[in-house]
N, C-alpha and C positions, 0 to 999 in steps of 0.2 A: 546406640543413639544418644544416650545421655552424655557420653564422653565427647560427642561431636558438637552438639548444640545444647549444653546443659540448661542454660537460662530459658531458652525458647521452649525446650521440651517440657520443663516443669510448668511454665506459664500456660502452655497450650493444653496440657493434661488437666490442669485445674479448670480451665475454661470449658472443656468438653464435659467434665463432671457437673459443672454448674448448669450446663445446658441440657442435662439429661440424655447424653449420648453415650451409649454402651460401648466400651472399648472392645475391639475385636482384633484378633491376630489371624492373618491369612498366610499360607505357605508361600515361600519365595518361588518354588517351582510350581508352575500352573499349566493346565492343559492349554495348548496353543490355539486350538480351533476357535474358541469363542472370540479371541482377539483377532484372528485372521478373518473371521466372518463378520464381526460387528464393530470393530474399533477404528475403522477408517484406513485409507491408503497411507496416510502419513505415518501412522503407528505401525502399520504392517511392515514398512520398510525398515523400521528401527528396532524391532524386537530381536532378542537373542534366542535362537532356536536350538533345541537339543532333542534327544530321543531316549525314551525309557527302555529298560531291558525287554519289555514286551512289544516294542515298536511304536508306542504312542508318542506323538509329537508333543513336546513340552517346550515351555519358554520360561525365562527368568521374568518375574513379575514386572510388567512395564507400566502399570497403573493399578489403582485400588478398586475402582468402581465395579468392574466385572467380577473380580475375586470376592468382594464383599457380598455382592448379589448372589453369586453361586453358593457361598457359605450360608446365606440366609435361606435359600431354597433347600439346601441339604439338611439344615437344622429343623426345618418345618416350624420355624418360630412364627408366632402370631404377629399381626400388624394392627395399628401403626407401631413402628419401631425405628429408633435412631441409632446408628452405628458410628463410632469414631475410630480413627486409625492414625498411626504415626509410624512411619518406617521407610525403608529403602526401596527404590524402584530402579529399573535398569533399561536404558535405551541407548542405541548406537548413535554415534556421531552427534551427540548433544554438546553444546558449548559447556565447557567446564568439566567434561568427563562423561563416562558412560553410566555412572551410578550416582544417584542423588536422593534426597529425602523429601517425602511429601507427608502432609497431614490433612485431614478433612473429615467431613461428616456426610454420611449417606442417610437420607430421610425417606423411609419406605412405608407405603400403605396409608398415608394421610389423604382422605378424600377431599379435603378442602384445599384445592389446588392453589388458589390465590394466596392463601395463608401460608402454605408450606413453601411456595416459591419465595415469598417475602422473608420467611424465617431463614431460609438457606442463605439468601443474600445478606441478611442481618448477621447470621453466624459468621460468615466469611469476613464481613466488615469489622465485627467485634474482635475477631482473632487478630486481624492486621492492626487494628487500633491499639490492641493490648501490647503487642510485641514491637510496634513502631509508633510510640505515643506522640512523637513530634512530627510525624510524616503526613503531609497532606496526601489524600488518596483520590484517584479518579476512577469512577465506576462507569462502565459501558454495558448497556443491555441490548440484546436482540431478541427476536421471537420467531422461531421456526414455524409455529402454527400460523401466525399472521402472514408470513411470507407465503406459505402454502395456500392459505385462503385467498390471497391475491391471485396466485397462479390459477386456482380453480375458477375464481370469479371471471378471469379473463378468457376462460374457455379453452385453455391449453389442454391438449390430449395428455393421457396418463404418462406416456413415455417422456414427454418434455417436462412435465411436472416432476417426475422422478429424477431426471438428469439435473434440473436446476436445484432441486432440494438437496441432492448429493453435493452440489457445488457450493451450497450455502456455507459460509465460513472460510472459503478460500477465494480471495479476490481474483487470483489468476484463473482458477477453474470457472468462476462465475463469469468473468469477462470473456473467456473462450466460448462458454455456452451461449452467452448473449450474442456474440459475433456469429455463431453458427445459426442461431435463431433468426437473425437479421438476413443472413445469406446462407441458406442451407447448402451443405457440401454436396457434391455429386456422388452418385453411387460408387462405392469402392468395388474393385474387382475381386470376387470371391469364386472359389472353385465351384464347378457345376453342381455337385450334390449339395454343398453347403448353401449355395445361392437359392436352390429350389426349396430347401427346408426353411430358409429365412423368409422367402417370399410367401410360403404357406403359413408362416407363423407357428411352425410345428416345434414347440419348445422341447417336448419329450424326445422326439426323433433327433433333433439337432444336438441335444445334450448327449444322447447315446453315441452319435457320430463323433463328437468331439472327444468323449471319453475314450472311445476306441483308438483314435489317433494319438491321444496322449499316452495311452498304454503302450502302443507300438513304439513310440519315441522314448519310452522309459521315463516319462515325466510324472511326478507325484502331484496330485491335486492339492495336497496340504502345503505345497511350496508356493502356491499362488491362488488365483481364483479357481473355483470349482468349475467343472464342465457346464453345470446348470447356470452358473453366473455368467460364463462366457457366452453361452447360447442366448441368455436373456438380453445381454447387452447388444449382441449382434442384431437380434430382432428389434430391439428398441431403436437402434441406430437407423435401421431401414425405415421404421415408422417415422422417425424424426426428420428424415430427409424429405418426406412428402408434405411436411407442414410449413406453411408460410403465415406468419402472424401479421395482422393488419397494422398499418402505420399507427392507427389510434391506440390499439392494444399495446404495441411495442413502446409507444411514447408513455402510456400509463405505467407500464412496468418500470421504465427508467425513472419516472417521477417518484414512484414509490421508493425505489432504492436510494434516491437522493434525500429522503427524509432523515434528518439528523437534528434532534431537538432535545431540550431538557425534558426529563420524565414528566414533570408536572404539566407540560403542555403537549405531551405525546399523543394521548387519546384524542384530543381535539384535532391535532394535526392529521391523524389517521381518519377521523370522521370527515374532515374537509377533503382529503384526498379521495376517499371513497365516493363522496357526493359529486365531486367534479368529474371523476372517471365513470360515474354511473355504475358503481360496483356495490355489492352487498357483502360485507365481511362477517356478518352474523355473529355466531358464538365466539369466534376468535377475537373480535373487537371487544365484546362484553367481558371476556376473561382477562383481556389485557387491561381494561379499565379497573376491574376488581383487584387485580394484582397491584396496580399502581396505588390504589387506595390503601391496600394492606401494607405496602412498603412505607407509605407516609405514616400510617398508624403506628408502625414500629419505631418511628423516630429517625428514620434515615433521611438524609437531605435530598429530597426528590428534585429540588430546583438545581442541584449540582450533579445529579445522575443523568447521564447522557443516553438517550435512545437513538440508536443507529439502525435504520431499517435493513441495511445491508450487512449488519454484523452477525456473524455466527462463530461457532467453534469447530475446528476440523476433527470432530469425532462423529462417526455416522449414527451413533445411537441417540443423539439428542432429538427431542420431539417438540419442545415448547420453548420456555425461557432458556436463554443462554446469557452468560455474563462473564466479565473479567474485571478485576480490580488491579490497578497499577499505581505506582507512585506518581504523583502529579508531575507531568513532564517526563515521566519515565518511558523507556522504549520497550520494556518487557513486562508482561503481567506477573503479579505476585500471587494472584488467586484466579481460578476459573472454575466455572461449573454450569449446571443447567438441569433441565427436566428430561427424563428418559422413560416415559410411561410404557413403551413396548419392550424394553430390554429384558425384564424378568421373565416375561412370557416366552421370548425367543431363547432364553437360557434354560427353559424347562419348567417354569412355574405352571401349576395346573390351572390357576385362575389369574386374571390380570392384577398386577400390583403396581400402582403408580409410584414413581420415585423421583427424587431430586437430590442433588448433592453438589459438593465443591471440593477442590483440593487447593492447597497452598504449597508454594515452592520454598522450602526452608533455606536453601542455599542462597537464593536471591534476597530473602529477608535478612539473613545474616550479613550479606555484603552491604546492605543499606545500614544495618546497625553499626558495622565497623566503620563505615564512611562517616556516620554521624558522630562517632566517638573520636 
């Protein structure tokens, strides 16, 4: 690493130490299942898979958040705890090649959610400001919790809330989901036994039926979605087809997604939206306001930070704050991160552990440094 980006590596390591982030090393070869289960469809298509001598499905490390969280669980370390990393990750068909370098901080176990969120954003901003001192930066925030609170307040059934929540962060997926919500598709043609199980909502029976079919066809569940995932999606799709959202509710959802304001006016904009739509956003709005105040208290330029209600990041494990930082007028993010409060429990932690973190792309940073020189 030091031979590839010596100046950046040294500066970043010093910054991490100054911010009390414990340096952690994680293996390049990782168990593939956590990524296949939790890291999103975009990442699923890009990881490099292999197999151990015992038949376990492994992959080259495609990102750091999941491995750092797995190591934390295995070490049984106490919290709150801050981990920093700097190393190589591997993804297929990425611009510039299949391997590149990331650095970042994962902040685990801090119960003050607003403060931890603000600190993560400040850490990422400080890192970029250090290595790109003359570069103007653009910060964009979104909030998965606020989005889901709007869906719940509109009275959308669970299946629709889950589909829209999964689409958050992908403009194409969200647009397709909204089109289906406006004009529900007709029922697809399913084989008789499958159709009956779907109609009954029999998740266990349908999962078993699909698993048997996959086994007969010689398909491995680790190569894609599990039988339970497929069954759940089939049942959800059947439920979704029966839902028609009122014109008023659909208009309110579109109005929410159109909110795009400076952070210092975002809480007020959300309050106005909720009042005009007759919705209560409850704790989601309170937490949003508390985070905005914490961000301002840390000295970040809240008047220049953009809140985009439709903005998300395409990793399935985010649960609250999501953010990206790019060069002003740049077309690619230099840093991205967010909150993932459910992730550690899903990875095997015995008690819930809140988490928030970010990564920076060192190759993109270095390209900007070279351009500036």
